[in-house]
N, C-alpha and C positions, 0 to 999 in steps of 0.2 A: 355223426358227431354234432352236427348243427341242431338236430332234434333234441339230443341229450342236453346241450347247453340251454336251449329254450326251456326245457323241463326244469332244469336246475334254477333258472331265473324265476320261473313261475312259483316254484316251491319257496324260494327266498322271499318273494313278495308276500306270499301267504303267511309265512312265519313272521315277517315284519308286521303285518296287519294284526296278527293275533297278539303280538307283544304290545302293540299300540292300544288294542282294545282292553287288555288286561290292565295297563297303566291307567287308562281312562276310568275303569271301574274302581281301581284303588283310590283315585283322586276324588271321585264322587261318593265313595263309601258304599252306595247302593245303586242298583239299576233303577232309574226312575221310569215308571210306566204311566203314572197319572198324578196330577197335582193333589196335594194335601189341603183340605179345607178345615178350618177351625171356626165354628160358629159360636160366638158368645151371645146366646139368646137373651133378649130383654125380658126378664121375668120380674121386673120391679126390684124390690129389696131381697134378692136371692141370687143363687148361682144356677146356671144351666149351660152346659157346653156340649155341642155336637161336634164330633171329629169324623171326617170322611176321607178315606183314601181308596181310590178305585171303587170296588163294590163293598168295601169293608167299612163298618160304622161302629162308633163308640159314643156313649153318652156319659158325661160326668154331671151328676145331680140333675134335678128337674124342677127347681123352684118350689114355692109354697103350694099348699093344697089347691088353691084357686086357679093355679096356672097349669094344672095337669092336662086339661084338654087343649090348652094353647100349645103346649109342648108337643103333644101327640099330633096336632094338626100341622105344626111346623115341620116335624120329621117327615110326615107323609108328603107334604108339599115339596120336600127335598129328596124324594125318591127312596126313603128308608122303609124297608119292610122287615129287615132283620138287623138286630143289634148284636154285634159280636161280643161287646162288653158293655155292661152298665157298672159304673162306680158311684156308690152313694158315699160321699166323702166322710160324713158323720151324721148322727141321727137328728139334727135340728131341722125343724119343719121347713125353713126357707131353703133347704138343700134337698130333702127327700120327700117333701109334701106331694109332689106330682109323680113320684116314681111308680106308685101303684097303678095309676092310669096308663103309664108307659108300658109297664110289664104286661098288663092285660091286652094292650093294643098291638104288640109286636112279638115276633119270634125272638127270643133272647137266648143266647148261647152261654154266657157266663155273667154272673153278678158278683161284684166284689164289695164287701162291706167290712168296716172295722169290727174288731171283736169286743163290742160293748152293747149292753142291753139298755133300752130307754123305755120308761114307763109312760108312753103317750099313745093316744089312739092313732096318731099319724104313723108312728113307728110300727104299731100293731097292724095297721092297714097294709104296710109294705110287706111285712112278714106273711100275711094272709095271701097277698098276691103272689109272692114267691112260692108258697106252698101250693097254691091252686094251679100253677104252671109246672109243678114238679121240678122246680129248680133247686139247686144246692148253693148255699152261700160260700164263696171263697174268701177266706181270711187273708188279708195282705201280709206278705213276708218281705221285709226290706231286702232289696237286692234282686228280687224276682224280676225277670224281663219277659214281656209279652209282645207278640208280633201283631201288627195291624196292617195287613198288606205289606207294602214296602217300608212302612214305618214301624217303630217299636217304642214301647214305653217301659220305664223302670220305676218300681216302687221305692220311694225314699223315706216314707213315714206312714204310720206312727212307729216310733222306736221303743216305746215303753208299754208295759202291760196295763198301767193304771195312771189316770190323770184326774186332778180335781175339776178340770174344766173340759167339757165335751169337745170344745173346739180343737183341743190338742190331740184328739183321736183322729183328726182329719187325715185322710189318705192323700199323700203328696206324691205326684208323679212327674217324671221328666219324659217328654215325648220327643223323639228324634226322627227326622226325615231328611235323608241326604245330609247336607251340611247345615241344616237349620234345626232349631230346637225350641220347645215350649216347656214352661214349668207351671204346673197347676197345683195350687196350694190349699184349696178349700178355705177353711177358717183357721188354719194352723197359726198359733200365736208364738211369742218369743221363745217359750220353753221348747216347743217342737222345732223351731228354726235352729236353736242352738244344738239340739240333738243331731239334726241333719248335718250341720257344720262339723260336728265332732266326728262324723263318719268319713270325712275327707273325700266325698264324692265330687266329681266335676259338676258343679252346679251351673256353670255358665250357660245361659240360654238367651236366645234372641227375644223371646216374649215371656214376660212374667204376668201370670194371673195374680194380681195383688191379693194378699191374704186378708180374710175377714172384712171384705168390702171397703178396704182402705183404712180400717181402724188403726189407732196408734198402738194397739196391743200386738200388732204384727209388723212385718217389714222393718226389722232392726237394721241398723247401718251395716253391721257385719254381714248379715244375710244378703242384703241388697248388693254390697260390694262383691260378694262371691258369685251371685247370679249375673250381675253386670249386664242387664238387658238393654236392648235398643228400644224396645216397646214395652209398655205396661198397660194392662187391661184391668179396669175396676168394674166389677159387677155390683151395681148400686142403684137404688130406686130414687126417683125424683122426690125432692123435698122430704126425705126420710127424717123421722124424729130423733135418730141417733146421730145426726149431723155427720154422717159418713159421706165421702171420705174425709178423714181428719186432715186439717191443714198441715200438721207436722209431716204426715206421709206424703202429701202433695209436694211440699217443699223439698223433701229428700229426693223425690223423683226429678223435680225440676233442676235441682242443683247438679244432677248427673246428666242433664240434657236428654232425659228419656222421654220419648213421645208417649203421651197419655191418651188412652181411649176409655170412655166411660159410657155405660148403658144409659145413664140419666141424661146425658148430653147427645150421645150418638145413636141411641136406639140399639138394635141388634148389630153386632160388629162381626164381620167375617174377615179372617186372615187367611190368605192363600199362599202356599209355599210350593215352588217348583223344585225344591231340594237345594237351591242355591240362594234364592231371594224370597222375601216375604212382602206381600202387598196387602193393603187393607181396602175395604170397600167404602171407606169414609175418611174424612180428614180427622186428624187428632183433635182432642178437646181443646188444646191450646189455640187451635185455629178457628174454633167456634165462636160465633158472636154471642150466643146465649150464655148466661151465667147462672149457676145453680143458686136456688134460694136455700138458706140455711135456717135452722131453728135452734133456739136455746133449749135446755133440758125441760123447761116448764111449758114450752109451746107444743101444740098438738100436731100430729101428722095427718093431713087431710086425706091422704091415700090409705091410711091405716095399714101400712106395710110393716112386716115384722122381720127382725133379724133372727131372733131365736123364739122359743115359745114365749107367750105373753107373760105368764106368771109362774114363779117358782116357789113351792111350799117347802117348809121344814117339817119333816115327819115327827120330830121330837117336840117342837114348840107349838105346832099347829098355826104358824104364821106364814102368810104368803107375801112374796116380794116381786118387784119389777126385776127383769134380768140384769139391769144396770145397777142394782142396789149394792152398796159396799158391805152389807151385812149378810150376804148370801150364805146358806149353809154349805157344808162340805158335800161333794157330789153324791156320796152314799146316803146322805140324809135328805136328798131332794125328791120332790114329786112335782110333776109339771101339769099345769092347767092351761087350757086354751082361752079361758075368759074368767072374769071376776065371779060370775054366778056359779060356775063350776067349783071354784075354790071355796066360796062361802057355803054352798050346799054340802060340801064335804067336811064342813066344820072348821074351816080355817078362817083366821081373821087377818086384816091387812097390817103390814108392817108400818110402824109409826115414823120410820126414817125416810122411806121412799114414797110412802102414801100411794100405793097402787090403786 
């Protein structure tokens, strides 16, 4: 009888422990095996984000062409040999320029690109690299969920088949790890943000990668309220000629007491999550002594860093423009040139409004 009672007591303890473990798992949502690292790599006026969880790796964008080897070296220094996912948010050079170098250098399992063709050598180089490695392009479908170790990410955009502006083709993803979350927006502008809002997804995220380098064409008040982040990261180059980030965007973030991190002030930024809390490797930009130098539209950028392709031509009028010109042609009438000489040699003449 005594042995029977002892056995029943032990069984009761085991059952109680099992219930406790189940409740703990429910509370934490996932079983945490290793920290999540999100590296916002400093590639000047461009985007590049490495995400690591345990032995799983993901890369979102790779900066401009000149940063390809920089990104490759950074990934190798951080122990990356295989990339489970590569996302090229959209075909602008400051996002996909370095992707061909990355594709050649690493074992890549899946590459996700938006369903849009771009007539630039940069885009062609990426396609050639993909073909040379016998990879297939995965087109993003809104609502699709992918696993990255104990983390997962959901595709939130693009939501339409066609846009006048390539920025709105940007693949937007929400990454979740335990009870922490990150929202990556590429260069998605207000049109895309409104489409995402209309889908009624839970956008609340601890960290927001601010859209389009902090431009005032992104980060609408409604979108920012829905995301309601604690931290904002702006991938932006020092002294860039586009005057990014825009003061309007910075003011919106400051009014909500969001901690701001910027590549131009902080260099490469690393956020680490244990599934409950997020820590950064540097102080937020509001705590930095250094202040950014800004330029007017007529002043030059000494670093010669680009947000988009340098010049946009109109195939009908044979005129080429700056990407900031207010008389840009519709997307289907555009052709892109990397420099003035290329445009002029193709028979195009400069726009009188923006004087490229």
